[in-house]
Backbone as numpy.savetxt, mean C-alpha at the origin, in Angstrom:
# Nx Ny Nz CAx CAy CAz Cx Cy Cz
-21.24 7.80 16.31 -20.37 8.43 15.39 -18.93 8.25 15.84
-18.05 7.77 14.99 -16.67 7.54 15.36 -15.96 8.86 15.58
-15.04 8.84 16.51 -14.24 10.04 16.82 -12.81 9.82 16.29
-12.31 10.70 15.51 -10.99 10.62 14.97 -9.95 11.00 15.99
-8.94 10.18 16.20 -7.90 10.46 17.16 -6.63 10.83 16.42
-5.83 11.73 16.96 -4.56 12.11 16.31 -3.58 10.99 16.37
-2.59 11.00 15.45 -1.53 10.01 15.46 -0.80 10.07 16.80
-0.50 8.93 17.38 0.25 8.91 18.64 -0.62 8.63 19.86
-1.93 8.58 19.67 -2.80 8.25 20.80 -2.95 6.72 20.88
-3.56 6.28 21.92 -3.70 4.84 22.11 -4.71 4.25 21.10
-4.23 3.44 20.24 -5.07 2.81 19.23 -4.25 2.25 18.11
-4.82 1.39 17.32 -4.17 0.74 16.18 -5.09 0.90 15.00
-4.52 1.24 13.87 -5.32 1.32 12.65 -4.60 0.66 11.51
-5.32 0.07 10.58 -4.77 -0.57 9.40 -5.42 0.02 8.21
-4.64 0.33 7.20 -5.14 0.88 5.95 -4.54 0.15 4.77
-5.36 -0.27 3.86 -4.92 -0.85 2.60 -5.31 0.13 1.50
-4.32 0.58 0.74 -4.63 1.63 -0.23 -3.63 1.62 -1.37
-4.03 2.24 -2.46 -3.12 2.49 -3.57 -2.64 3.94 -3.54
-3.02 4.70 -2.55 -2.69 6.11 -2.47 -1.28 6.26 -1.98
-0.35 6.63 -2.87 1.05 6.76 -2.51 1.31 7.88 -1.47
0.43 8.86 -1.43 0.59 9.95 -0.47 0.52 9.44 0.96
-0.36 8.42 1.20 -0.47 7.88 2.55 0.84 7.18 3.00
1.59 6.66 2.09 2.88 6.05 2.42 3.82 7.05 2.98
3.70 8.31 2.54 4.60 9.36 3.06 4.32 9.77 4.48
3.19 9.35 5.05 2.92 9.66 6.44 3.96 9.08 7.38
4.56 7.98 6.95 5.62 7.34 7.77 6.88 8.22 7.82
7.04 9.11 6.86 8.17 10.08 6.88 7.90 11.19 7.88
6.68 11.44 8.19 6.29 12.57 9.06 6.03 12.11 10.51
5.40 10.96 10.64 5.04 10.45 11.97 5.83 9.19 12.29
6.64 9.18 13.38 7.42 7.97 13.73 6.52 6.80 14.18
5.24 7.06 14.45 4.29 6.00 14.88 3.67 5.30 13.68
3.89 5.78 12.47 3.26 5.24 11.30 4.29 4.39 10.53
3.88 3.21 10.11 4.76 2.24 9.42 4.07 1.77 8.15
4.91 1.41 7.19 4.43 0.80 5.94 4.87 -0.67 5.93
3.94 -1.57 5.53 4.24 -3.00 5.44 3.52 -3.56 4.19
4.23 -3.63 3.06 3.60 -4.16 1.87 3.90 -5.65 1.64
3.06 -6.27 0.78 3.35 -7.56 0.20 4.06 -7.29 -1.11
4.79 -8.27 -1.67 5.34 -8.15 -2.99 4.36 -8.76 -3.97
4.32 -8.17 -5.16 3.43 -8.70 -6.19 4.21 -8.91 -7.50
3.64 -9.77 -8.33 4.23 -10.01 -9.62 3.16 -10.52 -10.61
3.40 -10.33 -11.85 2.48 -10.87 -12.88 3.05 -12.22 -13.29
2.28 -13.27 -13.10 2.67 -14.62 -13.49 1.56 -15.25 -14.32
1.90 -15.69 -15.51 0.95 -16.31 -16.41 -0.29 -15.42 -16.61
-0.04 -14.12 -16.74 -1.13 -13.15 -17.00 -1.98 -12.79 -15.81
-1.57 -13.20 -14.60 -2.33 -12.92 -13.40 -1.44 -12.24 -12.37
-2.05 -11.32 -11.62 -1.34 -10.62 -10.55 -1.37 -11.53 -9.30
-0.19 -11.88 -8.79 -0.10 -12.74 -7.61 0.69 -12.03 -6.51
0.41 -12.37 -5.29 1.06 -11.81 -4.10 1.79 -12.89 -3.33
2.88 -12.55 -2.69 3.61 -13.53 -1.89 3.11 -13.59 -0.44
2.35 -12.61 -0.01 1.76 -12.55 1.33 2.83 -12.61 2.46
4.02 -12.14 2.16 5.07 -11.96 3.15 5.16 -10.50 3.48
4.90 -10.12 4.72 4.88 -8.74 5.13 6.33 -8.27 5.29
6.66 -7.17 4.61 7.99 -6.58 4.65 7.88 -5.12 5.13
8.91 -4.61 5.76 8.87 -3.21 6.21 9.15 -2.25 5.05
8.69 -1.04 5.18 8.94 0.00 4.17 7.79 0.15 3.24
7.84 1.24 2.42 6.78 1.44 1.44 6.86 0.44 0.31
5.78 0.24 -0.39 5.78 -0.71 -1.51 6.67 -0.22 -2.62
7.54 -1.07 -3.15 8.42 -0.64 -4.24 7.71 -0.72 -5.59
6.48 -1.24 -5.65 5.78 -1.37 -6.93 4.42 -0.71 -6.84
3.85 -0.44 -8.00 2.51 0.12 -8.08 1.67 -0.88 -8.86
1.04 -1.82 -8.17 0.32 -2.84 -8.87 -0.95 -2.35 -9.55
-1.48 -1.22 -9.13 -2.64 -0.67 -9.86 -2.29 -0.42 -11.31
-1.10 0.03 -11.59 -0.67 0.26 -13.00 -0.53 -1.08 -13.71
-0.09 -2.11 -13.04 0.03 -3.45 -13.65 -1.40 -3.94 -14.04
-2.34 -3.75 -13.16 -3.70 -4.19 -13.42 -4.27 -3.45 -14.61
-4.07 -2.15 -14.65 -4.54 -1.35 -15.77 -3.95 -1.85 -17.09
-2.62 -2.09 -17.08 -1.95 -2.55 -18.27 -2.45 -3.93 -18.72
-2.67 -4.81 -17.74 -3.17 -6.16 -18.08 -4.56 -6.08 -18.70
-5.33 -5.06 -18.34 -6.68 -4.91 -18.89 -6.70 -4.12 -20.22
-5.50 -3.76 -20.70 -5.39 -3.07 -22.00 -5.57 -1.56 -21.92
-5.56 -1.01 -20.71 -5.68 0.41 -20.60 -4.34 1.10 -20.84
-4.30 2.34 -21.34 -3.06 3.01 -21.55 -2.42 3.44 -20.22
-1.15 3.13 -20.08 -0.40 3.49 -18.86 0.85 4.23 -19.30
1.01 5.42 -18.69 2.21 6.21 -19.07 3.06 6.46 -17.87
């Protein structure tokens, strides 16, 4: 069984998520960083540039995907 360690202990973790609340952990813990890719819709497809940049993601691609599939987005 895995043991959860508090932020700041020896270890490295990576999380990929659409949960914007997790991005705010970097505001609370100086050991937590955000590194997003940029995304765009090109020719009806979601594409990524795969360049890692510092800071929280400025876009919410989950909403783009929903909109592309015809779901209502408000």
